[in-house]
N, CA, C and O atoms as CSV, one atom per row, in Angstrom:
chain,resi,resn,atom,element,x,y,z
A,1,MET,N,N,-20.737,10.253,22.070
A,1,MET,CA,C,-19.485,10.078,21.370
A,1,MET,C,C,-18.518,9.236,22.186
A,1,MET,O,O,-17.851,8.355,21.643
A,2,ALA,N,N,-18.436,9.499,23.484
A,2,ALA,CA,C,-17.523,8.726,24.330
A,2,ALA,C,C,-17.906,7.253,24.316
A,2,ALA,O,O,-17.032,6.386,24.316
A,3,PHE,N,N,-19.202,6.964,24.303
A,3,PHE,CA,C,-19.653,5.568,24.279
A,3,PHE,C,C,-19.214,4.879,22.994
A,3,PHE,O,O,-18.830,3.709,23.006
A,4,LEU,N,N,-19.273,5.611,21.888
A,4,LEU,CA,C,-18.891,5.062,20.594
A,4,LEU,C,C,-17.453,4.561,20.592
A,4,LEU,O,O,-17.140,3.548,19.966
A,5,TYR,N,N,-16.584,5.276,21.294
A,5,TYR,CA,C,-15.171,4.913,21.303
A,5,TYR,C,C,-14.741,4.149,22.557
A,5,TYR,O,O,-13.598,3.696,22.620
A,6,SER,N,N,-15.594,3.993,23.536
A,6,SER,CA,C,-15.183,3.334,24.779
A,6,SER,C,C,-15.395,1.827,24.762
A,6,SER,O,O,-14.721,1.114,25.506
A,7,ARG,N,N,-16.287,1.328,23.959
A,7,ARG,CA,C,-16.592,-0.110,23.953
A,7,ARG,C,C,-16.431,-0.684,22.546
A,7,ARG,O,O,-17.383,-1.207,21.967
A,8,LYS,N,N,-15.232,-0.582,22.011
A,8,LYS,CA,C,-14.991,-1.057,20.659
A,8,LYS,C,C,-14.662,-2.550,20.664
A,8,LYS,O,O,-13.794,-2.997,21.412
A,9,THR,N,N,-15.339,-3.292,19.851
A,9,THR,CA,C,-15.015,-4.698,19.635
A,9,THR,C,C,-14.953,-4.935,18.134
A,9,THR,O,O,-15.512,-4.176,17.341
A,10,THR,N,N,-14.269,-5.993,17.769
A,10,THR,CA,C,-14.152,-6.318,16.352
A,10,THR,C,C,-13.909,-7.801,16.184
A,10,THR,O,O,-13.687,-8.521,17.158
A,11,VAL,N,N,-13.951,-8.248,14.952
A,11,VAL,CA,C,-13.564,-9.603,14.579
A,11,VAL,C,C,-12.608,-9.493,13.408
A,11,VAL,O,O,-12.599,-8.486,12.700
A,12,VAL,N,N,-11.814,-10.512,13.206
A,12,VAL,CA,C,-10.893,-10.560,12.073
A,12,VAL,C,C,-11.437,-11.571,11.073
A,12,VAL,O,O,-11.784,-12.699,11.423
A,13,ARG,N,N,-11.500,-11.135,9.819
A,13,ARG,CA,C,-11.931,-12.045,8.756
A,13,ARG,C,C,-10.723,-12.443,7.929
A,13,ARG,O,O,-9.962,-11.584,7.484
A,14,TRP,N,N,-10.547,-13.719,7.724
A,14,TRP,CA,C,-9.495,-14.222,6.851
A,14,TRP,C,C,-10.168,-15.122,5.834
A,14,TRP,O,O,-10.615,-16.218,6.173
A,15,GLN,N,N,-10.244,-14.674,4.597
A,15,GLN,CA,C,-10.982,-15.345,3.526
A,15,GLN,C,C,-12.430,-15.546,3.979
A,15,GLN,O,O,-13.159,-14.561,4.100
A,16,SER,N,N,-12.870,-16.764,4.230
A,16,SER,CA,C,-14.260,-16.968,4.639
A,16,SER,C,C,-14.387,-17.312,6.120
A,16,SER,O,O,-15.475,-17.667,6.574
A,17,SER,N,N,-13.294,-17.215,6.884
A,17,SER,CA,C,-13.317,-17.537,8.320
A,17,SER,C,C,-13.301,-16.267,9.154
A,17,SER,O,O,-12.700,-15.265,8.769
A,18,PHE,N,N,-13.973,-16.319,10.307
A,18,PHE,CA,C,-14.032,-15.183,11.220
A,18,PHE,C,C,-13.507,-15.595,12.590
A,18,PHE,O,O,-13.757,-16.710,13.049
A,19,SER,N,N,-12.779,-14.690,13.238
A,19,SER,CA,C,-12.295,-14.936,14.596
A,19,SER,C,C,-13.411,-14.685,15.595
A,19,SER,O,O,-14.502,-14.248,15.231
A,20,SER,N,N,-13.126,-14.965,16.851
A,20,SER,CA,C,-14.041,-14.586,17.917
A,20,SER,C,C,-13.981,-13.072,18.105
A,20,SER,O,O,-12.992,-12.440,17.735
A,21,LYS,N,N,-15.024,-12.493,18.673
A,21,LYS,CA,C,-15.067,-11.058,18.945
A,21,LYS,C,C,-14.064,-10.730,20.051
A,21,LYS,O,O,-13.946,-11.473,21.026
A,22,PHE,N,N,-13.332,-9.601,19.896
A,22,PHE,CA,C,-12.400,-9.158,20.934
A,22,PHE,C,C,-12.434,-7.642,21.047
A,22,PHE,O,O,-12.846,-6.945,20.119
A,23,CYS,N,N,-11.990,-7.136,22.209
A,23,CYS,CA,C,-11.999,-5.698,22.494
A,23,CYS,C,C,-10.775,-5.017,21.894
A,23,CYS,O,O,-9.690,-5.594,21.822
A,24,ILE,N,N,-10.979,-3.783,21.468
A,24,ILE,CA,C,-9.885,-2.939,20.991
A,24,ILE,C,C,-9.635,-1.905,22.071
A,24,ILE,O,O,-10.542,-1.153,22.428
A,25,GLY,N,N,-8.417,-1.854,22.599
A,25,GLY,CA,C,-8.107,-0.987,23.730
A,25,GLY,C,C,-7.906,0.474,23.388
A,25,GLY,O,O,-8.199,1.339,24.213
A,26,TYR,N,N,-7.416,0.774,22.196
A,26,TYR,CA,C,-7.143,2.169,21.852
A,26,TYR,C,C,-7.169,2.333,20.338
A,26,TYR,O,O,-7.225,1.350,19.599
A,27,GLY,N,N,-7.127,3.573,19.886
A,27,GLY,CA,C,-7.124,3.861,18.461
A,27,GLY,C,C,-8.439,4.455,18.015
A,27,GLY,O,O,-9.401,4.527,18.780
A,28,VAL,N,N,-8.467,4.880,16.766
A,28,VAL,CA,C,-9.693,5.419,16.191
A,28,VAL,C,C,-10.269,4.398,15.228
A,28,VAL,O,O,-9.558,3.529,14.725
A,29,ARG,N,N,-11.556,4.513,14.980
A,29,ARG,CA,C,-12.221,3.558,14.101
A,29,ARG,C,C,-11.744,3.727,12.661
A,29,ARG,O,O,-11.705,4.837,12.130
A,30,GLN,N,N,-11.385,2.611,12.044
A,30,GLN,CA,C,-11.010,2.634,10.637
A,30,GLN,C,C,-12.257,2.966,9.822
A,30,GLN,O,O,-13.312,2.370,10.036
A,31,TYR,N,N,-12.146,3.897,8.908
A,31,TYR,CA,C,-13.230,4.336,8.029
A,31,TYR,C,C,-14.321,5.126,8.745
A,31,TYR,O,O,-15.365,5.392,8.150
A,32,GLY,N,N,-14.112,5.504,9.987
A,32,GLY,CA,C,-15.085,6.332,10.685
A,32,GLY,C,C,-15.053,7.750,10.137
A,32,GLY,O,O,-13.987,8.250,9.778
A,33,VAL,N,N,-16.186,8.392,10.070
A,33,VAL,CA,C,-16.279,9.749,9.527
A,33,VAL,C,C,-15.427,10.721,10.337
A,33,VAL,O,O,-14.797,11.612,9.766
A,34,LEU,N,N,-15.398,10.561,11.648
A,34,LEU,CA,C,-14.642,11.478,12.501
A,34,LEU,C,C,-13.195,11.051,12.737
A,34,LEU,O,O,-12.413,11.828,13.284
A,35,SER,N,N,-12.825,9.850,12.341
A,35,SER,CA,C,-11.474,9.342,12.610
A,35,SER,C,C,-10.359,10.230,12.069
A,35,SER,O,O,-9.397,10.481,12.795
A,36,PRO,N,N,-10.440,10.723,10.818
A,36,PRO,CA,C,-9.373,11.618,10.339
A,36,PRO,C,C,-9.225,12.856,11.213
A,36,PRO,O,O,-8.107,13.291,11.486
A,37,HIS,N,N,-10.329,13.421,11.650
A,37,HIS,CA,C,-10.292,14.611,12.510
A,37,HIS,C,C,-9.627,14.292,13.848
A,37,HIS,O,O,-8.778,15.051,14.317
A,38,PHE,N,N,-10.009,13.175,14.461
A,38,PHE,CA,C,-9.433,12.797,15.755
A,38,PHE,C,C,-7.937,12.523,15.648
A,38,PHE,O,O,-7.160,12.978,16.487
A,39,PHE,N,N,-7.528,11.778,14.613
A,39,PHE,CA,C,-6.113,11.449,14.482
A,39,PHE,C,C,-5.288,12.693,14.175
A,39,PHE,O,O,-4.203,12.869,14.729
A,40,THR,N,N,-5.792,13.552,13.301
A,40,THR,CA,C,-5.064,14.791,12.989
A,40,THR,C,C,-4.922,15.647,14.237
A,40,THR,O,O,-3.885,16.277,14.443
A,41,GLY,N,N,-5.953,15.674,15.071
A,41,GLY,CA,C,-5.850,16.400,16.342
A,41,GLY,C,C,-4.778,15.808,17.245
A,41,GLY,O,O,-4.074,16.534,17.947
A,42,TYR,N,N,-4.661,14.499,17.223
A,42,TYR,CA,C,-3.662,13.812,18.052
A,42,TYR,C,C,-2.245,14.140,17.599
A,42,TYR,O,O,-1.349,14.291,18.429
A,43,ILE,N,N,-2.031,14.252,16.274
A,43,ILE,CA,C,-0.677,14.509,15.779
A,43,ILE,C,C,-0.440,15.966,15.398
A,43,ILE,O,O,0.580,16.293,14.791
A,44,ARG,N,N,-1.375,16.836,15.749
A,44,ARG,CA,C,-1.269,18.255,15.375
A,44,ARG,C,C,0.073,18.867,15.790
A,44,ARG,O,O,0.678,19.599,15.008
A,45,ASP,N,N,0.541,18.582,16.992
A,45,ASP,CA,C,1.815,19.148,17.455
A,45,ASP,C,C,2.988,18.638,16.627
A,45,ASP,O,O,3.939,19.381,16.382
A,46,VAL,N,N,2.935,17.382,16.192
A,46,VAL,CA,C,3.994,16.839,15.336
A,46,VAL,C,C,4.001,17.578,14.007
A,46,VAL,O,O,5.058,17.985,13.526
A,47,ILE,N,N,2.834,17.751,13.419
A,47,ILE,CA,C,2.732,18.457,12.137
A,47,ILE,C,C,3.247,19.889,12.278
A,47,ILE,O,O,3.997,20.370,11.429
A,48,ARG,N,N,2.844,20.560,13.342
A,48,ARG,CA,C,3.275,21.936,13.573
A,48,ARG,C,C,4.794,22.006,13.760
A,48,ARG,O,O,5.444,22.907,13.228
A,49,SER,N,N,5.357,21.065,14.509
A,49,SER,CA,C,6.808,21.050,14.759
A,49,SER,C,C,7.595,20.865,13.474
A,49,SER,O,O,8.580,21.565,13.240
A,50,VAL,N,N,7.166,19.922,12.637
A,50,VAL,CA,C,7.857,19.706,11.361
A,50,VAL,C,C,7.695,20.939,10.482
A,50,VAL,O,O,8.646,21.358,9.823
A,51,GLY,N,N,6.513,21.518,10.467
A,51,GLY,CA,C,6.281,22.722,9.676
A,51,GLY,C,C,7.164,23.886,10.082
A,51,GLY,O,O,7.524,24.719,9.250
A,52,ASP,N,N,7.513,23.945,11.356
A,52,ASP,CA,C,8.338,25.042,11.871
A,52,ASP,C,C,9.832,24.871,11.613
A,52,ASP,O,O,10.613,25.768,11.932
A,53,VAL,N,N,10.247,23.733,11.041
A,53,VAL,CA,C,11.678,23.510,10.781
A,53,VAL,C,C,12.214,24.539,9.801
A,53,VAL,O,O,13.375,24.938,9.897
A,54,GLY,N,N,11.383,24.977,8.857
A,54,GLY,CA,C,11.809,26.024,7.923
A,54,GLY,C,C,12.467,25.507,6.663
A,54,GLY,O,O,12.999,26.293,5.878
A,55,VAL,N,N,12.443,24.187,6.452
A,55,VAL,CA,C,13.007,23.573,5.250
A,55,VAL,C,C,11.856,23.005,4.447
A,55,VAL,O,O,10.997,22.314,4.995
A,56,GLY,N,N,11.826,23.289,3.140
A,56,GLY,CA,C,10.764,22.768,2.290
A,56,GLY,C,C,10.632,23.618,1.044
A,56,GLY,O,O,11.596,24.256,0.621
A,57,CYS,N,N,9.466,23.633,0.462
A,57,CYS,CA,C,9.198,24.427,-0.737
A,57,CYS,C,C,8.558,25.745,-0.330
A,57,CYS,O,O,7.646,25.772,0.496
A,58,VAL,N,N,9.034,26.823,-0.903
A,58,VAL,CA,C,8.444,28.128,-0.614
A,58,VAL,C,C,7.368,28.403,-1.671
A,58,VAL,O,O,7.654,28.501,-2.864
A,59,ILE,N,N,6.148,28.522,-1.207
A,59,ILE,CA,C,5.016,28.789,-2.088
A,59,ILE,C,C,4.284,29.998,-1.528
A,59,ILE,O,O,3.797,29.974,-0.398
A,60,GLY,N,N,4.211,31.044,-2.322
A,60,GLY,CA,C,3.546,32.267,-1.879
A,60,GLY,C,C,4.199,32.867,-0.637
A,60,GLY,O,O,3.522,33.463,0.201
A,61,GLY,N,N,5.523,32.705,-0.522
A,61,GLY,CA,C,6.248,33.262,0.619
A,61,GLY,C,C,6.169,32.427,1.884
A,61,GLY,O,O,6.682,32.836,2.925
A,62,GLN,N,N,5.533,31.261,1.813
A,62,GLN,CA,C,5.397,30.397,2.995
A,62,GLN,C,C,6.073,29.054,2.719
A,62,GLN,O,O,5.932,28.483,1.638
A,63,VAL,N,N,6.806,28.562,3.712
A,63,VAL,CA,C,7.475,27.268,3.583
A,63,VAL,C,C,6.448,26.159,3.793
A,63,VAL,O,O,5.774,26.107,4.822
A,64,ILE,N,N,6.338,25.273,2.803
A,64,ILE,CA,C,5.453,24.112,2.875
A,64,ILE,C,C,6.338,22.865,2.873
A,64,ILE,O,O,7.111,22.652,1.939
A,65,ASN,N,N,6.224,22.042,3.921
A,65,ASN,CA,C,7.055,20.845,3.966
A,65,ASN,C,C,6.318,19.611,4.473
A,65,ASN,O,O,6.882,18.517,4.459
A,66,ILE,N,N,5.083,19.756,4.917
A,66,ILE,CA,C,4.331,18.610,5.409
A,66,ILE,C,C,2.846,18.835,5.139
A,66,ILE,O,O,2.315,19.931,5.312
A,67,MET,N,N,2.194,17.742,4.704
A,67,MET,CA,C,0.746,17.739,4.546
A,67,MET,C,C,0.247,16.447,5.166
A,67,MET,O,O,0.904,15.412,5.065
A,68,ALA,N,N,-0.909,16.502,5.804
A,68,ALA,CA,C,-1.428,15.310,6.461
A,68,ALA,C,C,-2.937,15.246,6.348
A,68,ALA,O,O,-3.631,16.261,6.407
A,69,TYR,N,N,-3.422,14.040,6.185
A,69,TYR,CA,C,-4.855,13.771,6.268
A,69,TYR,C,C,-4.992,12.390,6.894
A,69,TYR,O,O,-4.497,11.396,6.365
A,70,ALA,N,N,-5.669,12.353,8.022
A,70,ALA,CA,C,-5.821,11.105,8.789
A,70,ALA,C,C,-4.434,10.548,9.071
A,70,ALA,O,O,-3.600,11.257,9.634
A,71,ASP,N,N,-4.158,9.297,8.696
A,71,ASP,CA,C,-2.858,8.715,9.011
A,71,ASP,C,C,-1.886,8.776,7.830
A,71,ASP,O,O,-0.853,8.107,7.842
A,72,ASP,N,N,-2.212,9.569,6.821
A,72,ASP,CA,C,-1.315,9.759,5.687
A,72,ASP,C,C,-0.568,11.069,5.850
A,72,ASP,O,O,-1.175,12.119,6.059
A,73,ILE,N,N,0.747,11.001,5.753
A,73,ILE,CA,C,1.593,12.184,5.884
A,73,ILE,C,C,2.498,12.262,4.663
A,73,ILE,O,O,3.109,11.270,4.265
A,74,VAL,N,N,2.577,13.451,4.075
A,74,VAL,CA,C,3.454,13.694,2.940
A,74,VAL,C,C,4.493,14.722,3.368
A,74,VAL,O,O,4.158,15.787,3.887
A,75,ILE,N,N,5.762,14.384,3.141
A,75,ILE,CA,C,6.867,15.304,3.419
A,75,ILE,C,C,7.350,15.850,2.080
A,75,ILE,O,O,7.553,15.093,1.132
A,76,ILE,N,N,7.533,17.160,2.007
A,76,ILE,CA,C,7.934,17.818,0.768
A,76,ILE,C,C,9.280,18.496,0.975
A,76,ILE,O,O,9.457,19.284,1.904
A,77,ALA,N,N,10.226,18.177,0.097
A,77,ALA,CA,C,11.558,18.787,0.180
A,77,ALA,C,C,12.132,18.904,-1.223
A,77,ALA,O,O,11.729,18.179,-2.132
A,78,LEU,N,N,13.073,19.818,-1.390
A,78,LEU,CA,C,13.685,20.041,-2.693
A,78,LEU,C,C,14.982,19.277,-2.900
A,78,LEU,O,O,15.516,19.260,-4.009
A,79,SER,N,N,15.494,18.648,-1.860
A,79,SER,CA,C,16.724,17.871,-1.997
A,79,SER,C,C,16.659,16.657,-1.080
A,79,SER,O,O,15.854,16.606,-0.149
A,80,TRP,N,N,17.510,15.688,-1.354
A,80,TRP,CA,C,17.573,14.494,-0.498
A,80,TRP,C,C,18.052,14.858,0.904
A,80,TRP,O,O,17.621,14.261,1.890
A,81,THR,N,N,18.948,15.843,0.983
A,81,THR,CA,C,19.441,16.280,2.293
A,81,THR,C,C,18.318,16.889,3.115
A,81,THR,O,O,18.168,16.579,4.297
A,82,ALA,N,N,17.531,17.754,2.494
A,82,ALA,CA,C,16.397,18.374,3.181
A,82,ALA,C,C,15.360,17.313,3.562
A,82,ALA,O,O,14.770,17.374,4.641
A,83,MET,N,N,15.141,16.338,2.664
A,83,MET,CA,C,14.193,15.260,2.949
A,83,MET,C,C,14.648,14.461,4.161
A,83,MET,O,O,13.841,14.146,5.036
A,84,GLN,N,N,15.939,14.132,4.219
A,84,GLN,CA,C,16.452,13.368,5.357
A,84,GLN,C,C,16.317,14.161,6.655
A,84,GLN,O,O,15.975,13.596,7.694
A,85,LEU,N,N,16.583,15.460,6.602
A,85,LEU,CA,C,16.430,16.308,7.780
A,85,LEU,C,C,14.984,16.278,8.287
A,85,LEU,O,O,14.738,16.112,9.482
A,86,LEU,N,N,14.039,16.440,7.367
A,86,LEU,CA,C,12.626,16.442,7.746
A,86,LEU,C,C,12.179,15.069,8.260
A,86,LEU,O,O,11.437,14.985,9.239
A,87,LEU,N,N,12.628,13.998,7.604
A,87,LEU,CA,C,12.266,12.654,8.061
A,87,LEU,C,C,12.849,12.344,9.435
A,87,LEU,O,O,12.184,11.729,10.270
A,88,SER,N,N,14.087,12.768,9.670
A,88,SER,CA,C,14.699,12.556,10.984
A,88,SER,C,C,13.944,13.327,12.062
A,88,SER,O,O,13.713,12.810,13.155
A,89,PHE,N,N,13.566,14.549,11.755
A,89,PHE,CA,C,12.810,15.364,12.707
A,89,PHE,C,C,11.439,14.753,12.959
A,89,PHE,O,O,10.993,14.677,14.104
A,90,LEU,N,N,10.762,14.314,11.888
A,90,LEU,CA,C,9.461,13.658,12.027
A,90,LEU,C,C,9.575,12.398,12.869
A,90,LEU,O,O,8.714,12.131,13.708
A,91,ASN,N,N,10.623,11.630,12.653
A,91,ASN,CA,C,10.833,10.412,13.438
A,91,ASN,C,C,11.020,10.732,14.914
A,91,ASN,O,O,10.440,10.064,15.771
A,92,ALA,N,N,11.821,11.741,15.220
A,92,ALA,CA,C,12.048,12.116,16.620
A,92,ALA,C,C,10.741,12.540,17.289
A,92,ALA,O,O,10.479,12.176,18.436
A,93,GLN,N,N,9.930,13.304,16.576
A,93,GLN,CA,C,8.644,13.740,17.122
A,93,GLN,C,C,7.693,12.550,17.297
A,93,GLN,O,O,6.963,12.480,18.286
A,94,SER,N,N,7.701,11.623,16.346
A,94,SER,CA,C,6.829,10.450,16.403
A,94,SER,C,C,7.183,9.536,17.566
A,94,SER,O,O,6.298,8.951,18.190
A,95,VAL,N,N,8.465,9.411,17.858
A,95,VAL,CA,C,8.912,8.577,18.981
A,95,VAL,C,C,8.324,9.097,20.282
A,95,VAL,O,O,7.925,8.311,21.142
A,96,MET,N,N,8.267,10.415,20.433
A,96,MET,CA,C,7.720,10.999,21.663
A,96,MET,C,C,6.240,10.652,21.842
A,96,MET,O,O,5.770,10.536,22.974
A,97,LEU,N,N,5.497,10.483,20.734
A,97,LEU,CA,C,4.079,10.125,20.814
A,97,LEU,C,C,3.857,8.620,20.698
A,97,LEU,O,O,2.719,8.151,20.691
A,98,GLU,N,N,4.951,7.869,20.607
A,98,GLU,CA,C,4.899,6.413,20.437
A,98,GLU,C,C,4.142,6.016,19.174
A,98,GLU,O,O,3.413,5.025,19.158
A,99,LEU,N,N,4.327,6.805,18.114
A,99,LEU,CA,C,3.748,6.481,16.816
A,99,LEU,C,C,4.731,5.617,16.050
A,99,LEU,O,O,5.941,5.834,16.115
A,100,THR,N,N,4.213,4.640,15.326
A,100,THR,CA,C,5.071,3.809,14.490
A,100,THR,C,C,4.635,3.946,13.047
A,100,THR,O,O,3.520,4.380,12.756
A,101,SER,N,N,5.518,3.574,12.159
A,101,SER,CA,C,5.253,3.664,10.737
A,101,SER,C,C,5.332,2.270,10.131
A,101,SER,O,O,6.161,1.457,10.541
A,102,ASN,N,N,4.481,1.997,9.167
A,102,ASN,CA,C,4.508,0.729,8.464
A,102,ASN,C,C,5.439,0.878,7.274
A,102,ASN,O,O,5.070,1.486,6.269
A,103,ALA,N,N,6.643,0.329,7.379
A,103,ALA,CA,C,7.652,0.493,6.330
A,103,ALA,C,C,7.191,-0.082,4.995
A,103,ALA,O,O,7.613,0.404,3.946
A,104,LYS,N,N,6.342,-1.098,5.007
A,104,LYS,CA,C,5.865,-1.700,3.763
A,104,LYS,C,C,4.914,-0.769,3.010
A,104,LYS,O,O,4.757,-0.898,1.796
A,105,LYS,N,N,4.281,0.166,3.719
A,105,LYS,CA,C,3.347,1.087,3.078
A,105,LYS,C,C,4.007,2.411,2.702
A,105,LYS,O,O,3.418,3.208,1.972
A,106,ASN,N,N,5.216,2.652,3.189
A,106,ASN,CA,C,5.896,3.907,2.894
A,106,ASN,C,C,6.441,3.896,1.478
A,106,ASN,O,O,6.809,2.846,0.950
A,107,CYS,N,N,6.489,5.062,0.872
A,107,CYS,CA,C,7.116,5.164,-0.441
A,107,CYS,C,C,7.841,6.500,-0.519
A,107,CYS,O,O,7.485,7.461,0.163
A,108,MET,N,N,8.847,6.537,-1.349
A,108,MET,CA,C,9.631,7.753,-1.495
A,108,MET,C,C,9.686,8.076,-2.971
A,108,MET,O,O,10.154,7.266,-3.772
A,109,HIS,N,N,9.216,9.239,-3.330
A,109,HIS,CA,C,9.247,9.662,-4.705
A,109,HIS,C,C,10.423,10.610,-4.896
A,109,HIS,O,O,10.794,11.348,-3.983
A,110,GLY,N,N,10.999,10.584,-6.081
A,110,GLY,CA,C,12.156,11.425,-6.376
A,110,GLY,C,C,11.841,12.905,-6.276
A,110,GLY,O,O,10.684,13.321,-6.343
A,111,VAL,N,N,12.875,13.675,-6.117
A,111,VAL,CA,C,12.734,15.122,-6.071
A,111,VAL,C,C,12.278,15.587,-7.451
A,111,VAL,O,O,12.870,15.211,-8.463
A,112,LEU,N,N,11.253,16.382,-7.491
A,112,LEU,CA,C,10.728,16.855,-8.767
A,112,LEU,C,C,11.679,17.880,-9.385
A,112,LEU,O,O,11.974,18.912,-8.781
A,113,THR,N,N,12.151,17.583,-10.589
A,113,THR,CA,C,13.099,18.487,-11.225
A,113,THR,C,C,12.444,19.809,-11.618
A,113,THR,O,O,13.142,20.803,-11.817
A,114,ALA,N,N,11.130,19.838,-11.733
A,114,ALA,CA,C,10.437,21.082,-12.102
A,114,ALA,C,C,10.628,22.169,-11.053
A,114,ALA,O,O,10.506,23.354,-11.363
A,115,PHE,N,N,10.925,21.781,-9.814
A,115,PHE,CA,C,11.085,22.769,-8.754
A,115,PHE,C,C,12.531,23.174,-8.539
A,115,PHE,O,O,12.802,24.026,-7.692
A,116,LYS,N,N,13.476,22.590,-9.281
A,116,LYS,CA,C,14.899,22.922,-9.070
A,116,LYS,C,C,15.248,24.242,-9.697
A,116,LYS,O,O,16.396,24.678,-9.619
């Protein structure tokens, strides 16, 4: 397993052209079977910290405010204020791990009125 992740190289394809092969210094393999498990393990403390904030939807007596699979994270809140609190907390935790977010891939869905 260590060998699989220690000598990663790749090429970039742009339309029908390919770059030269180059080394990848860090990260998990895109589309690798174990990649979601490894990344979730890496951010487990962030997920736990956000979950412990105590703001979110109460389902079955338990507060649910974050769900994650691989590099996809969903924040759940009942108000814009609660959403901002959770996002600010998530951002602070992410900064400590030097995680960045792709703003072009982020989306924000409205608060579901069914839960009000």
